[in-house]
PDB file with SEQRES, HELIX, SHEET and CRYST1 records, atoms N, CA, C and O in Angstrom:
SEQRES   1 A   87  UNK UNK UNK UNK UNK UNK UNK UNK UNK UNK UNK UNK UNK          
SEQRES   2 A   87  UNK UNK UNK UNK UNK UNK UNK UNK UNK UNK UNK UNK UNK          
SEQRES   3 A   87  UNK UNK UNK UNK UNK UNK UNK UNK UNK UNK UNK UNK UNK          
SEQRES   4 A   87  UNK UNK UNK UNK UNK UNK UNK UNK UNK UNK UNK UNK UNK          
SEQRES   5 A   87  UNK UNK UNK UNK UNK UNK UNK UNK UNK UNK UNK UNK UNK          
SEQRES   6 A   87  UNK UNK UNK UNK UNK UNK UNK UNK UNK UNK UNK UNK UNK          
SEQRES   7 A   87  UNK UNK UNK UNK UNK UNK UNK UNK UNK                          
HELIX    1 AA1 UNK A   28  UNK A   43  1                                  16    
HELIX    2 AA2 UNK A   52  UNK A   61  1                                  10    
HELIX    3 AA3 UNK A   68  UNK A   70  5                                   3    
SHEET    1 AA1 4 UNK A  13  UNK A  22  0                                        
SHEET    2 AA1 4 UNK A   2  UNK A  10 -1                                        
SHEET    3 AA1 4 UNK A  79  UNK A  86 -1                                        
SHEET    4 AA1 4 UNK A  63  UNK A  66 -1                                        
CRYST1    1.000    1.000    1.000  90.00  90.00  90.00 P 1           1          
ATOM      1  N   UNK A   1     214.315 194.924 181.582  1.00  0.00           N  
ATOM      2  CA  UNK A   1     212.969 194.451 181.870  1.00  0.00           C  
ATOM      3  C   UNK A   1     212.461 195.140 183.132  1.00  0.00           C  
ATOM      4  O   UNK A   1     213.179 195.262 184.124  1.00  0.00           O  
ATOM      5  N   UNK A   2     211.227 195.579 183.071  1.00  0.00           N  
ATOM      6  CA  UNK A   2     210.560 196.200 184.212  1.00  0.00           C  
ATOM      7  C   UNK A   2     209.798 195.135 184.982  1.00  0.00           C  
ATOM      8  O   UNK A   2     209.041 194.364 184.393  1.00  0.00           O  
ATOM      9  N   UNK A   3     209.993 195.087 186.311  1.00  0.00           N  
ATOM     10  CA  UNK A   3     209.252 194.134 187.144  1.00  0.00           C  
ATOM     11  C   UNK A   3     208.693 194.839 188.367  1.00  0.00           C  
ATOM     12  O   UNK A   3     209.401 195.583 189.045  1.00  0.00           O  
ATOM     13  N   UNK A   4     207.422 194.603 188.643  1.00  0.00           N  
ATOM     14  CA  UNK A   4     206.755 195.159 189.807  1.00  0.00           C  
ATOM     15  C   UNK A   4     206.227 194.002 190.649  1.00  0.00           C  
ATOM     16  O   UNK A   4     205.555 193.104 190.140  1.00  0.00           O  
ATOM     17  N   UNK A   5     206.536 194.036 191.930  1.00  0.00           N  
ATOM     18  CA  UNK A   5     206.095 192.997 192.852  1.00  0.00           C  
ATOM     19  C   UNK A   5     204.997 193.584 193.718  1.00  0.00           C  
ATOM     20  O   UNK A   5     205.194 194.619 194.356  1.00  0.00           O  
ATOM     21  N   UNK A   6     203.849 192.938 193.746  1.00  0.00           N  
ATOM     22  CA  UNK A   6     202.712 193.389 194.552  1.00  0.00           C  
ATOM     23  C   UNK A   6     202.392 192.339 195.604  1.00  0.00           C  
ATOM     24  O   UNK A   6     202.390 191.140 195.325  1.00  0.00           O  
ATOM     25  N   UNK A   7     202.119 192.816 196.838  1.00  0.00           N  
ATOM     26  CA  UNK A   7     201.852 191.906 197.948  1.00  0.00           C  
ATOM     27  C   UNK A   7     200.698 192.444 198.783  1.00  0.00           C  
ATOM     28  O   UNK A   7     200.594 193.646 199.025  1.00  0.00           O  
ATOM     29  N   UNK A   8     199.833 191.529 199.220  1.00  0.00           N  
ATOM     30  CA  UNK A   8     198.743 191.864 200.138  1.00  0.00           C  
ATOM     31  C   UNK A   8     199.125 191.390 201.535  1.00  0.00           C  
ATOM     32  O   UNK A   8     199.585 190.262 201.712  1.00  0.00           O  
ATOM     33  N   UNK A   9     198.933 192.255 202.522  1.00  0.00           N  
ATOM     34  CA  UNK A   9     199.273 191.900 203.901  1.00  0.00           C  
ATOM     35  C   UNK A   9     198.078 192.065 204.831  1.00  0.00           C  
ATOM     36  O   UNK A   9     197.270 192.980 204.673  1.00  0.00           O  
ATOM     37  N   UNK A  10     197.984 191.167 205.795  1.00  0.00           N  
ATOM     38  CA  UNK A  10     197.008 191.281 206.885  1.00  0.00           C  
ATOM     39  C   UNK A  10     197.678 190.745 208.144  1.00  0.00           C  
ATOM     40  O   UNK A  10     198.242 189.651 208.137  1.00  0.00           O  
ATOM     41  N   UNK A  11     197.613 191.516 209.221  1.00  0.00           N  
ATOM     42  CA  UNK A  11     198.224 191.146 210.501  1.00  0.00           C  
ATOM     43  C   UNK A  11     199.703 190.787 210.337  1.00  0.00           C  
ATOM     44  O   UNK A  11     200.179 189.805 210.906  1.00  0.00           O  
ATOM     45  N   UNK A  12     200.413 191.587 209.563  1.00  0.00           N  
ATOM     46  CA  UNK A  12     201.853 191.405 209.326  1.00  0.00           C  
ATOM     47  C   UNK A  12     202.214 190.108 208.608  1.00  0.00           C  
ATOM     48  O   UNK A  12     203.355 189.654 208.697  1.00  0.00           O  
ATOM     49  N   UNK A  13     201.277 189.513 207.910  1.00  0.00           N  
ATOM     50  CA  UNK A  13     201.536 188.298 207.136  1.00  0.00           C  
ATOM     51  C   UNK A  13     201.112 188.522 205.698  1.00  0.00           C  
ATOM     52  O   UNK A  13     200.076 189.128 205.423  1.00  0.00           O  
ATOM     53  N   UNK A  14     201.923 188.026 204.796  1.00  0.00           N  
ATOM     54  CA  UNK A  14     201.600 188.156 203.386  1.00  0.00           C  
ATOM     55  C   UNK A  14     200.528 187.140 203.019  1.00  0.00           C  
ATOM     56  O   UNK A  14     200.692 185.939 203.234  1.00  0.00           O  
ATOM     57  N   UNK A  15     199.430 187.636 202.465  1.00  0.00           N  
ATOM     58  CA  UNK A  15     198.338 186.762 202.047  1.00  0.00           C  
ATOM     59  C   UNK A  15     198.580 186.199 200.648  1.00  0.00           C  
ATOM     60  O   UNK A  15     198.403 185.005 200.403  1.00  0.00           O  
ATOM     61  N   UNK A  16     198.981 187.068 199.754  1.00  0.00           N  
ATOM     62  CA  UNK A  16     199.277 186.645 198.379  1.00  0.00           C  
ATOM     63  C   UNK A  16     200.162 187.685 197.724  1.00  0.00           C  
ATOM     64  O   UNK A  16     200.241 188.831 198.166  1.00  0.00           O  
ATOM     65  N   UNK A  17     200.821 187.264 196.666  1.00  0.00           N  
ATOM     66  CA  UNK A  17     201.695 188.172 195.935  1.00  0.00           C  
ATOM     67  C   UNK A  17     201.684 187.799 194.467  1.00  0.00           C  
ATOM     68  O   UNK A  17     201.243 186.717 194.079  1.00  0.00           O  
ATOM     69  N   UNK A  18     202.180 188.721 193.663  1.00  0.00           N  
ATOM     70  CA  UNK A  18     202.283 188.495 192.231  1.00  0.00           C  
ATOM     71  C   UNK A  18     203.406 189.357 191.677  1.00  0.00           C  
ATOM     72  O   UNK A  18     203.764 190.387 192.248  1.00  0.00           O  
ATOM     73  N   UNK A  19     203.941 188.922 190.577  1.00  0.00           N  
ATOM     74  CA  UNK A  19     205.005 189.652 189.891  1.00  0.00           C  
ATOM     75  C   UNK A  19     204.492 190.019 188.501  1.00  0.00           C  
ATOM     76  O   UNK A  19     204.006 189.161 187.764  1.00  0.00           O  
ATOM     77  N   UNK A  20     204.603 191.290 188.153  1.00  0.00           N  
ATOM     78  CA  UNK A  20     204.198 191.764 186.837  1.00  0.00           C  
ATOM     79  C   UNK A  20     205.451 192.172 186.076  1.00  0.00           C  
ATOM     80  O   UNK A  20     206.235 192.990 186.558  1.00  0.00           O  
ATOM     81  N   UNK A  21     205.640 191.610 184.898  1.00  0.00           N  
ATOM     82  CA  UNK A  21     206.804 191.913 184.054  1.00  0.00           C  
ATOM     83  C   UNK A  21     206.338 192.658 182.809  1.00  0.00           C  
ATOM     84  O   UNK A  21     205.275 192.369 182.261  1.00  0.00           O  
ATOM     85  N   UNK A  22     207.142 193.613 182.373  1.00  0.00           N  
ATOM     86  CA  UNK A  22     206.788 194.417 181.201  1.00  0.00           C  
ATOM     87  C   UNK A  22     208.051 194.689 180.388  1.00  0.00           C  
ATOM     88  O   UNK A  22     208.999 195.294 180.886  1.00  0.00           O  
ATOM     89  N   UNK A  23     208.055 194.240 179.143  1.00  0.00           N  
ATOM     90  CA  UNK A  23     209.201 194.441 178.247  1.00  0.00           C  
ATOM     91  C   UNK A  23     208.964 195.530 177.208  1.00  0.00           C  
ATOM     92  O   UNK A  23     209.782 195.724 176.309  1.00  0.00           O  
ATOM     93  N   UNK A  24     207.857 196.233 177.330  1.00  0.00           N  
ATOM     94  CA  UNK A  24     207.521 197.229 176.309  1.00  0.00           C  
ATOM     95  C   UNK A  24     208.474 198.427 176.370  1.00  0.00           C  
ATOM     96  O   UNK A  24     209.229 198.589 177.328  1.00  0.00           O  
ATOM     97  N   UNK A  25     208.422 199.248 175.344  1.00  0.00           N  
ATOM     98  CA  UNK A  25     209.254 200.457 175.278  1.00  0.00           C  
ATOM     99  C   UNK A  25     208.514 201.677 175.804  1.00  0.00           C  
ATOM    100  O   UNK A  25     208.878 202.811 175.497  1.00  0.00           O  
ATOM    101  N   UNK A  26     207.486 201.445 176.590  1.00  0.00           N  
ATOM    102  CA  UNK A  26     206.673 202.518 177.144  1.00  0.00           C  
ATOM    103  C   UNK A  26     207.424 203.256 178.255  1.00  0.00           C  
ATOM    104  O   UNK A  26     208.489 202.811 178.683  1.00  0.00           O  
ATOM    105  N   UNK A  27     206.881 204.368 178.718  1.00  0.00           N  
ATOM    106  CA  UNK A  27     207.513 205.121 179.811  1.00  0.00           C  
ATOM    107  C   UNK A  27     207.352 204.380 181.128  1.00  0.00           C  
ATOM    108  O   UNK A  27     206.489 203.514 181.267  1.00  0.00           O  
ATOM    109  N   UNK A  28     208.189 204.729 182.084  1.00  0.00           N  
ATOM    110  CA  UNK A  28     208.140 204.085 183.406  1.00  0.00           C  
ATOM    111  C   UNK A  28     206.768 204.294 184.055  1.00  0.00           C  
ATOM    112  O   UNK A  28     206.204 203.364 184.633  1.00  0.00           O  
ATOM    113  N   UNK A  29     206.242 205.500 183.961  1.00  0.00           N  
ATOM    114  CA  UNK A  29     204.941 205.813 184.563  1.00  0.00           C  
ATOM    115  C   UNK A  29     203.839 204.947 183.977  1.00  0.00           C  
ATOM    116  O   UNK A  29     203.007 204.414 184.711  1.00  0.00           O  
ATOM    117  N   UNK A  30     203.830 204.806 182.657  1.00  0.00           N  
ATOM    118  CA  UNK A  30     202.813 203.973 182.016  1.00  0.00           C  
ATOM    119  C   UNK A  30     202.959 202.509 182.435  1.00  0.00           C  
ATOM    120  O   UNK A  30     201.963 201.815 182.642  1.00  0.00           O  
ATOM    121  N   UNK A  31     204.190 202.051 182.557  1.00  0.00           N  
ATOM    122  CA  UNK A  31     204.423 200.672 182.999  1.00  0.00           C  
ATOM    123  C   UNK A  31     203.897 200.455 184.413  1.00  0.00           C  
ATOM    124  O   UNK A  31     203.303 199.417 184.704  1.00  0.00           O  
ATOM    125  N   UNK A  32     204.111 201.424 185.285  1.00  0.00           N  
ATOM    126  CA  UNK A  32     203.653 201.307 186.673  1.00  0.00           C  
ATOM    127  C   UNK A  32     202.134 201.246 186.721  1.00  0.00           C  
ATOM    128  O   UNK A  32     201.568 200.379 187.387  1.00  0.00           O  
ATOM    129  N   UNK A  33     201.472 202.160 186.021  1.00  0.00           N  
ATOM    130  CA  UNK A  33     200.010 202.175 186.032  1.00  0.00           C  
ATOM    131  C   UNK A  33     199.424 200.913 185.394  1.00  0.00           C  
ATOM    132  O   UNK A  33     198.435 200.370 185.886  1.00  0.00           O  
ATOM    133  N   UNK A  34     200.028 200.452 184.310  1.00  0.00           N  
ATOM    134  CA  UNK A  34     199.549 199.230 183.663  1.00  0.00           C  
ATOM    135  C   UNK A  34     199.735 198.021 184.580  1.00  0.00           C  
ATOM    136  O   UNK A  34     198.856 197.164 184.676  1.00  0.00           O  
ATOM    137  N   UNK A  35     200.892 197.959 185.253  1.00  0.00           N  
ATOM    138  CA  UNK A  35     201.153 196.853 186.183  1.00  0.00           C  
ATOM    139  C   UNK A  35     200.174 196.892 187.352  1.00  0.00           C  
ATOM    140  O   UNK A  35     199.676 195.849 187.776  1.00  0.00           O  
ATOM    141  N   UNK A  36     199.895 198.085 187.874  1.00  0.00           N  
ATOM    142  CA  UNK A  36     198.935 198.200 188.981  1.00  0.00           C  
ATOM    143  C   UNK A  36     197.539 197.774 188.542  1.00  0.00           C  
ATOM    144  O   UNK A  36     196.810 197.148 189.311  1.00  0.00           O  
ATOM    145  N   UNK A  37     197.162 198.111 187.304  1.00  0.00           N  
ATOM    146  CA  UNK A  37     195.878 197.650 186.761  1.00  0.00           C  
ATOM    147  C   UNK A  37     195.824 196.124 186.711  1.00  0.00           C  
ATOM    148  O   UNK A  37     194.808 195.525 187.064  1.00  0.00           O  
ATOM    149  N   UNK A  38     196.919 195.496 186.272  1.00  0.00           N  
ATOM    150  CA  UNK A  38     196.969 194.032 186.212  1.00  0.00           C  
ATOM    151  C   UNK A  38     196.875 193.410 187.600  1.00  0.00           C  
ATOM    152  O   UNK A  38     196.207 192.393 187.786  1.00  0.00           O  
ATOM    153  N   UNK A  39     197.543 194.021 188.572  1.00  0.00           N  
ATOM    154  CA  UNK A  39     197.492 193.529 189.955  1.00  0.00           C  
ATOM    155  C   UNK A  39     196.054 193.597 190.470  1.00  0.00           C  
ATOM    156  O   UNK A  39     195.546 192.633 191.041  1.00  0.00           O  
ATOM    157  N   UNK A  40     195.410 194.731 190.265  1.00  0.00           N  
ATOM    158  CA  UNK A  40     194.028 194.899 190.737  1.00  0.00           C  
ATOM    159  C   UNK A  40     193.087 193.912 190.061  1.00  0.00           C  
ATOM    160  O   UNK A  40     192.168 193.395 190.696  1.00  0.00           O  
ATOM    161  N   UNK A  41     193.309 193.648 188.782  1.00  0.00           N  
ATOM    162  CA  UNK A  41     192.488 192.655 188.086  1.00  0.00           C  
ATOM    163  C   UNK A  41     192.725 191.265 188.663  1.00  0.00           C  
ATOM    164  O   UNK A  41     191.775 190.523 188.912  1.00  0.00           O  
ATOM    165  N   UNK A  42     193.989 190.911 188.875  1.00  0.00           N  
ATOM    166  CA  UNK A  42     194.324 189.584 189.393  1.00  0.00           C  
ATOM    167  C   UNK A  42     193.808 189.377 190.824  1.00  0.00           C  
ATOM    168  O   UNK A  42     193.329 188.294 191.159  1.00  0.00           O  
ATOM    169  N   UNK A  43     193.906 190.410 191.663  1.00  0.00           N  
ATOM    170  CA  UNK A  43     193.465 190.318 193.057  1.00  0.00           C  
ATOM    171  C   UNK A  43     191.987 190.689 193.230  1.00  0.00           C  
ATOM    172  O   UNK A  43     191.470 190.648 194.347  1.00  0.00           O  
ATOM    173  N   UNK A  44     191.303 191.049 192.138  1.00  0.00           N  
ATOM    174  CA  UNK A  44     189.902 191.452 192.152  1.00  0.00           C  
ATOM    175  C   UNK A  44     189.685 192.641 193.094  1.00  0.00           C  
ATOM    176  O   UNK A  44     188.860 192.582 194.006  1.00  0.00           O  
ATOM    177  N   UNK A  45     190.434 193.714 192.859  1.00  0.00           N  
ATOM    178  CA  UNK A  45     190.349 194.930 193.673  1.00  0.00           C  
ATOM    179  C   UNK A  45     189.953 196.116 192.812  1.00  0.00           C  
ATOM    180  O   UNK A  45     190.153 196.122 191.598  1.00  0.00           O  
ATOM    181  N   UNK A  46     189.383 197.126 193.473  1.00  0.00           N  
ATOM    182  CA  UNK A  46     189.192 198.389 192.773  1.00  0.00           C  
ATOM    183  C   UNK A  46     190.548 199.087 192.690  1.00  0.00           C  
ATOM    184  O   UNK A  46     191.449 198.791 193.475  1.00  0.00           O  
ATOM    185  N   UNK A  47     190.692 199.996 191.759  1.00  0.00           N  
ATOM    186  CA  UNK A  47     191.974 200.688 191.611  1.00  0.00           C  
ATOM    187  C   UNK A  47     192.173 201.648 192.788  1.00  0.00           C  
ATOM    188  O   UNK A  47     191.264 202.399 193.141  1.00  0.00           O  
ATOM    189  N   UNK A  48     193.351 201.622 193.387  1.00  0.00           N  
ATOM    190  CA  UNK A  48     193.604 202.529 194.505  1.00  0.00           C  
ATOM    191  C   UNK A  48     193.846 203.960 194.032  1.00  0.00           C  
ATOM    192  O   UNK A  48     194.239 204.200 192.890  1.00  0.00           O  
ATOM    193  N   UNK A  49     193.605 204.888 194.929  1.00  0.00           N  
ATOM    194  CA  UNK A  49     193.826 206.304 194.666  1.00  0.00           C  
ATOM    195  C   UNK A  49     195.231 206.655 195.134  1.00  0.00           C  
ATOM    196  O   UNK A  49     195.634 206.282 196.236  1.00  0.00           O  
ATOM    197  N   UNK A  50     195.978 207.374 194.298  1.00  0.00           N  
ATOM    198  CA  UNK A  50     197.336 207.798 194.659  1.00  0.00           C  
ATOM    199  C   UNK A  50     197.236 209.086 195.464  1.00  0.00           C  
ATOM    200  O   UNK A  50     197.027 210.154 194.890  1.00  0.00           O  
ATOM    201  N   UNK A  51     197.381 209.004 196.773  1.00  0.00           N  
ATOM    202  CA  UNK A  51     197.400 210.187 197.629  1.00  0.00           C  
ATOM    203  C   UNK A  51     198.793 210.814 197.596  1.00  0.00           C  
ATOM    204  O   UNK A  51     199.750 210.178 197.153  1.00  0.00           O  
ATOM    205  N   UNK A  52     198.909 212.049 198.059  1.00  0.00           N  
ATOM    206  CA  UNK A  52     200.208 212.731 198.050  1.00  0.00           C  
ATOM    207  C   UNK A  52     201.265 211.948 198.813  1.00  0.00           C  
ATOM    208  O   UNK A  52     202.410 211.852 198.371  1.00  0.00           O  
ATOM    209  N   UNK A  53     200.884 211.388 199.955  1.00  0.00           N  
ATOM    210  CA  UNK A  53     201.840 210.611 200.755  1.00  0.00           C  
ATOM    211  C   UNK A  53     202.284 209.350 200.018  1.00  0.00           C  
ATOM    212  O   UNK A  53     203.442 208.943 200.114  1.00  0.00           O  
ATOM    213  N   UNK A  54     201.369 208.743 199.293  1.00  0.00           N  
ATOM    214  CA  UNK A  54     201.686 207.548 198.511  1.00  0.00           C  
ATOM    215  C   UNK A  54     202.668 207.887 197.394  1.00  0.00           C  
ATOM    216  O   UNK A  54     203.627 207.152 197.157  1.00  0.00           O  
ATOM    217  N   UNK A  55     202.427 208.992 196.718  1.00  0.00           N  
ATOM    218  CA  UNK A  55     203.295 209.419 195.616  1.00  0.00           C  
ATOM    219  C   UNK A  55     204.691 209.741 196.131  1.00  0.00           C  
ATOM    220  O   UNK A  55     205.688 209.333 195.535  1.00  0.00           O  
ATOM    221  N   UNK A  56     204.759 210.471 197.233  1.00  0.00           N  
ATOM    222  CA  UNK A  56     206.063 210.852 197.792  1.00  0.00           C  
ATOM    223  C   UNK A  56     206.867 209.636 198.225  1.00  0.00           C  
ATOM    224  O   UNK A  56     208.070 209.564 197.978  1.00  0.00           O  
ATOM    225  N   UNK A  57     206.208 208.682 198.868  1.00  0.00           N  
ATOM    226  CA  UNK A  57     206.892 207.457 199.294  1.00  0.00           C  
ATOM    227  C   UNK A  57     207.392 206.673 198.078  1.00  0.00           C  
ATOM    228  O   UNK A  57     208.504 206.145 198.092  1.00  0.00           O  
ATOM    229  N   UNK A  58     206.579 206.599 197.037  1.00  0.00           N  
ATOM    230  CA  UNK A  58     206.966 205.858 195.839  1.00  0.00           C  
ATOM    231  C   UNK A  58     208.141 206.533 195.129  1.00  0.00           C  
ATOM    232  O   UNK A  58     209.034 205.850 194.626  1.00  0.00           O  
ATOM    233  N   UNK A  59     208.148 207.854 195.086  1.00  0.00           N  
ATOM    234  CA  UNK A  59     209.258 208.580 194.453  1.00  0.00           C  
ATOM    235  C   UNK A  59     210.575 208.334 195.187  1.00  0.00           C  
ATOM    236  O   UNK A  59     211.624 208.192 194.559  1.00  0.00           O  
ATOM    237  N   UNK A  60     210.517 208.285 196.512  1.00  0.00           N  
ATOM    238  CA  UNK A  60     211.732 208.116 197.298  1.00  0.00           C  
ATOM    239  C   UNK A  60     212.283 206.701 197.269  1.00  0.00           C  
ATOM    240  O   UNK A  60     213.498 206.512 197.201  1.00  0.00           O  
ATOM    241  N   UNK A  61     211.396 205.694 197.322  1.00  0.00           N  
ATOM    242  CA  UNK A  61     211.843 204.320 197.535  1.00  0.00           C  
ATOM    243  C   UNK A  61     211.479 203.337 196.419  1.00  0.00           C  
ATOM    244  O   UNK A  61     211.871 202.172 196.481  1.00  0.00           O  
ATOM    245  N   UNK A  62     210.745 203.781 195.409  1.00  0.00           N  
ATOM    246  CA  UNK A  62     210.215 202.895 194.359  1.00  0.00           C  
ATOM    247  C   UNK A  62     209.365 201.792 194.987  1.00  0.00           C  
ATOM    248  O   UNK A  62     209.305 200.667 194.490  1.00  0.00           O  
ATOM    249  N   UNK A  63     208.713 202.145 196.089  1.00  0.00           N  
ATOM    250  CA  UNK A  63     207.909 201.197 196.855  1.00  0.00           C  
ATOM    251  C   UNK A  63     206.878 202.009 197.635  1.00  0.00           C  
ATOM    252  O   UNK A  63     207.202 203.073 198.161  1.00  0.00           O  
ATOM    253  N   UNK A  64     205.650 201.522 197.716  1.00  0.00           N  
ATOM    254  CA  UNK A  64     204.630 202.204 198.498  1.00  0.00           C  
ATOM    255  C   UNK A  64     203.562 201.227 198.950  1.00  0.00           C  
ATOM    256  O   UNK A  64     203.476 200.100 198.463  1.00  0.00           O  
ATOM    257  N   UNK A  65     202.748 201.684 199.894  1.00  0.00           N  
ATOM    258  CA  UNK A  65     201.646 200.874 200.423  1.00  0.00           C  
ATOM    259  C   UNK A  65     200.328 201.611 200.241  1.00  0.00           C  
ATOM    260  O   UNK A  65     200.228 202.815 200.476  1.00  0.00           O  
ATOM    261  N   UNK A  66     199.324 200.861 199.817  1.00  0.00           N  
ATOM    262  CA  UNK A  66     197.971 201.390 199.671  1.00  0.00           C  
ATOM    263  C   UNK A  66     197.127 200.842 200.811  1.00  0.00           C  
ATOM    264  O   UNK A  66     196.910 199.634 200.905  1.00  0.00           O  
ATOM    265  N   UNK A  67     196.651 201.732 201.676  1.00  0.00           N  
ATOM    266  CA  UNK A  67     195.821 201.356 202.820  1.00  0.00           C  
ATOM    267  C   UNK A  67     194.350 201.553 202.477  1.00  0.00           C  
ATOM    268  O   UNK A  67     194.018 201.899 201.344  1.00  0.00           O  
ATOM    269  N   UNK A  68     193.468 201.334 203.450  1.00  0.00           N  
ATOM    270  CA  UNK A  68     192.031 201.501 203.244  1.00  0.00           C  
ATOM    271  C   UNK A  68     191.702 202.894 202.715  1.00  0.00           C  
ATOM    272  O   UNK A  68     190.781 203.044 201.912  1.00  0.00           O  
ATOM    273  N   UNK A  69     192.434 203.906 203.147  1.00  0.00           N  
ATOM    274  CA  UNK A  69     192.184 205.283 202.690  1.00  0.00           C  
ATOM    275  C   UNK A  69     192.374 205.446 201.184  1.00  0.00           C  
ATOM    276  O   UNK A  69     191.804 206.358 200.585  1.00  0.00           O  
ATOM    277  N   UNK A  70     193.157 204.586 200.576  1.00  0.00           N  
ATOM    278  CA  UNK A  70     193.428 204.676 199.140  1.00  0.00           C  
ATOM    279  C   UNK A  70     192.367 203.986 198.294  1.00  0.00           C  
ATOM    280  O   UNK A  70     192.340 204.164 197.076  1.00  0.00           O  
ATOM    281  N   UNK A  71     191.493 203.202 198.916  1.00  0.00           N  
ATOM    282  CA  UNK A  71     190.481 202.456 198.178  1.00  0.00           C  
ATOM    283  C   UNK A  71     189.085 203.016 198.449  1.00  0.00           C  
ATOM    284  O   UNK A  71     188.766 203.399 199.574  1.00  0.00           O  
ATOM    285  N   UNK A  72     188.262 203.057 197.405  1.00  0.00           N  
ATOM    286  CA  UNK A  72     186.880 203.493 197.568  1.00  0.00           C  
ATOM    287  C   UNK A  72     186.079 202.381 198.243  1.00  0.00           C  
ATOM    288  O   UNK A  72     185.290 202.639 199.152  1.00  0.00           O  
ATOM    289  N   UNK A  73     186.287 201.144 197.793  1.00  0.00           N  
ATOM    290  CA  UNK A  73     185.606 199.987 198.386  1.00  0.00           C  
ATOM    291  C   UNK A  73     186.339 199.557 199.651  1.00  0.00           C  
ATOM    292  O   UNK A  73     187.502 199.903 199.858  1.00  0.00           O  
ATOM    293  N   UNK A  74     185.641 198.798 200.493  1.00  0.00           N  
ATOM    294  CA  UNK A  74     186.335 198.283 201.681  1.00  0.00           C  
ATOM    295  C   UNK A  74     187.207 197.089 201.268  1.00  0.00           C  
ATOM    296  O   UNK A  74     186.876 196.351 200.340  1.00  0.00           O  
ATOM    297  N   UNK A  75     188.312 196.922 201.967  1.00  0.00           N  
ATOM    298  CA  UNK A  75     189.253 195.842 201.663  1.00  0.00           C  
ATOM    299  C   UNK A  75     189.328 194.902 202.860  1.00  0.00           C  
ATOM    300  O   UNK A  75     189.120 195.322 203.999  1.00  0.00           O  
ATOM    301  N   UNK A  76     189.626 193.629 202.602  1.00  0.00           N  
ATOM    302  CA  UNK A  76     189.676 192.638 203.686  1.00  0.00           C  
ATOM    303  C   UNK A  76     191.118 192.303 204.075  1.00  0.00           C  
ATOM    304  O   UNK A  76     191.396 191.212 204.573  1.00  0.00           O  
ATOM    305  N   UNK A  77     192.022 193.241 203.847  1.00  0.00           N  
ATOM    306  CA  UNK A  77     193.428 193.088 204.242  1.00  0.00           C  
ATOM    307  C   UNK A  77     193.886 194.441 204.773  1.00  0.00           C  
ATOM    308  O   UNK A  77     193.154 195.426 204.665  1.00  0.00           O  
ATOM    309  N   UNK A  78     195.083 194.503 205.343  1.00  0.00           N  
ATOM    310  CA  UNK A  78     195.568 195.752 205.927  1.00  0.00           C  
ATOM    311  C   UNK A  78     196.119 196.720 204.884  1.00  0.00           C  
ATOM    312  O   UNK A  78     195.816 197.913 204.923  1.00  0.00           O  
ATOM    313  N   UNK A  79     196.927 196.214 203.955  1.00  0.00           N  
ATOM    314  CA  UNK A  79     197.476 197.078 202.910  1.00  0.00           C  
ATOM    315  C   UNK A  79     197.974 196.263 201.725  1.00  0.00           C  
ATOM    316  O   UNK A  79     198.270 195.074 201.835  1.00  0.00           O  
ATOM    317  N   UNK A  80     198.054 196.946 200.590  1.00  0.00           N  
ATOM    318  CA  UNK A  80     198.630 196.403 199.364  1.00  0.00           C  
ATOM    319  C   UNK A  80     199.944 197.142 199.148  1.00  0.00           C  
ATOM    320  O   UNK A  80     199.971 198.372 199.097  1.00  0.00           O  
ATOM    321  N   UNK A  81     201.023 196.394 199.022  1.00  0.00           N  
ATOM    322  CA  UNK A  81     202.339 196.998 198.820  1.00  0.00           C  
ATOM    323  C   UNK A  81     202.808 196.704 197.407  1.00  0.00           C  
ATOM    324  O   UNK A  81     202.720 195.570 196.936  1.00  0.00           O  
ATOM    325  N   UNK A  82     203.311 197.740 196.728  1.00  0.00           N  
ATOM    326  CA  UNK A  82     203.920 197.526 195.416  1.00  0.00           C  
ATOM    327  C   UNK A  82     205.359 197.994 195.484  1.00  0.00           C  
ATOM    328  O   UNK A  82     205.689 198.953 196.183  1.00  0.00           O  
ATOM    329  N   UNK A  83     206.215 197.295 194.740  1.00  0.00           N  
ATOM    330  CA  UNK A  83     207.643 197.563 194.785  1.00  0.00           C  
ATOM    331  C   UNK A  83     208.228 197.305 193.392  1.00  0.00           C  
ATOM    332  O   UNK A  83     208.095 196.207 192.851  1.00  0.00           O  
ATOM    333  N   UNK A  84     208.865 198.308 192.825  1.00  0.00           N  
ATOM    334  CA  UNK A  84     209.557 198.135 191.546  1.00  0.00           C  
ATOM    335  C   UNK A  84     210.908 197.511 191.868  1.00  0.00           C  
ATOM    336  O   UNK A  84     211.734 198.131 192.538  1.00  0.00           O  
ATOM    337  N   UNK A  85     211.138 196.292 191.398  1.00  0.00           N  
ATOM    338  CA  UNK A  85     212.374 195.604 191.765  1.00  0.00           C  
ATOM    339  C   UNK A  85     213.395 195.557 190.636  1.00  0.00           C  
ATOM    340  O   UNK A  85     214.553 195.208 190.862  1.00  0.00           O  
ATOM    341  N   UNK A  86     212.973 195.907 189.418  1.00  0.00           N  
ATOM    342  CA  UNK A  86     213.923 195.914 188.305  1.00  0.00           C  
ATOM    343  C   UNK A  86     213.421 196.829 187.216  1.00  0.00           C  
ATOM    344  O   UNK A  86     212.234 196.837 186.891  1.00  0.00           O  
ATOM    345  N   UNK A  87     214.337 197.605 186.650  1.00  0.00           N  
ATOM    346  CA  UNK A  87     213.956 198.489 185.547  1.00  0.00           C  
ATOM    347  C   UNK A  87     214.894 198.294 184.390  1.00  0.00           C  
ATOM    348  O   UNK A  87     214.745 198.947 183.358  1.00  0.00           O  
TER     349      UNK A  87                                                      
END                                                                             
């Protein structure tokens, strides 16, 4: 089972979090993008842009943070963190 944990932080405190589970036979990349879409829908956010630094961090740690630079709209938190915790 694939599980992605998403958390919103402001001033070093977690504002809210959610867990997205996916049992499909799809590729890992598709699961990640689909889970991120679900997170953005649940948190009412625009989809973040994957910058080179974001991609590199995610490849190394299966975890990354999306800051204001990753969003077209302004955000009312410091960053959105996603973490793949089970594959």
